[in-house]
Structure formats: C-alpha cells, structure tokens
N, C-alpha and C positions, 0 to 999 in steps of 0.2 A: 504494500500500500504506500510505501514511502515515495515511490517514483511518481505518484499521482498527487496533484494538489487536492483533488476531490476523488470520489469514487469513479472508476472508469465507466464510460457509457456514452450515450448519444447526447452530449450537452447542447447540440444545436437543434435538437428535435422540435423545439417550439418556435423557431424563427418564423415559420409561416404564420403562426397564430399572432405573433406580435406585429408582423408587417401588415397583416390584414386588419388588425385592430387600429393601427395608426392610419392606414389608408381609408378606413371606414369614416374617419373624421374629416380628412382632406386629401386631395391628390398631392403627390410629392415625388421627388426624384430619389434615386437610390442613395446618394450621399446624405441627403436630409434624413432619410429613414434610418440609415446606420447611425447618424448623430443622435436621433431620438433614442435608439436602443442604448447607445453609449452613455447618454445623459440621464435617462429616466429609469432604466432597469438596473436595480442593484447588481453589481458585479456581473454585467451583461454576458456572462458565460464565456468570456474571452472570444467573442464573435468577431471575425475579421470581415472587412468590407466585401471580399470576394464571395464569402458565404451568402451575404445579403443579396448580391447580384445574381448568384446562381438560383436562389430561392425565388426571386422576383421573376426570372425567366421561366422557372417551372410553374409558378402560379399563372403566368400569362399563357403558357402552353395548355394548361388545364382549363382556361377560360375564366379564371377567377379575377383576372385583371386585364385591362387594355392599357396601351401606352401611346403616347404621342410625343413628338419632339417640340420642345419650347425653344424657339430661336429668337424670341422677342427680347429676352433679358440680356444684359451685358455679359460678355464672356462666351465660352463655348456653349453649344446647344446641349440641353439636358433632356433625357428621356423622362417624361412625367408619367407616373402610374396612376390608374383610376380603377376603383372597384366596380365589379359587375354584379348582377344579381347572384350569379354562381359564387362570387367571392363572399357575399353576405351569407349565403347558405353554408359555405365552408367555415366561415367565422363562427357561426352558430354551432357547427359540429365540434370545432375546437373548444368552444365554451363548455359543451357537454363533456368532452373528453377530459379537459382540465379539471372540471368539477368532480368527476368520478375519481381522478387521481388524487385530488385533495382529500376526498373522503377516505380513500384507501390509505393514504399516507398518514392521515390523522389517526386512523385505527392502529397503524404500525407504531407511531410515536407513543400513543397511549399504552400499548402493550409493552413496548421497549422500556418506557419509564417505569411501568409497574414491575417489570422483570428486574431492572436495575435497582429499584427501591427494595425489592425483596432480597436481592443479593447483598445489598449494603446492610440491611437489617440482619441477615444471616451471619455475615462476617463480623458484625459488631457483637452479636450474641456469643460467638465462638471465642471472643477475647476475654 
C-alpha cells in the first residue's frame, strides 16, 4: 500500500459525472471545465487536462454533448461544449449511481467503525 497515495483503483471514474454537472449549468470549453474541477472539487483526484478532453470526446460521441467553435473571443478558437437531452439523462443516471455508492459506503464506514471500536475495547480489556 505504500506505493499508492490512496487505495489503487479507477480514480477518474467520475469525471463524466462532474463534467456533465458543470455543463448542465452553462456551456464551457475544456480548459474552463478542468479549472472548475481543479478549483471546486477537493483534491480533484489528480485529474490531468488530457483526461478531461478524452472524456469530453467520449461524451460527444455518445450524444451527451454537442460542441461548436467560438472564434469571437480574443485568442485562439475554443471548442465550446453544450449539453443535450441525452446528457441530462446520463447526468440523472450518474446521480442515481453516486447515491447508491454513498449508501453502500456509509454502510461500510458504519460497520468498519463498529469493528474498530470493538477491537479497541477488546484490546483495552486485555491490559
């Protein structure tokens, strides 16, 4: 376990959920979405900008997003992403999935704390 900062696994699993959540509020380009994740989500899972752009492409391929080029602002053109009805439907599925995970994890935490408490009490009575 020492070589990992956290438990190994799919830390980027919920990137689509967060991107859809942000895009449900307003259209945005990939850099702005990555900045939202970096600034608003605690310890944003070490997500790199490349992962954000890969997920945006996947969401667009699945019909959850559309995009267009903004050439009106100063600087280089930016691809702006927009939610579709399929995107709102997927966002609702993510909500249900995350809520189920919260319920399961709450059960795990409760059981673990109960176990840890009983182990502590047992070791104190042994002394």
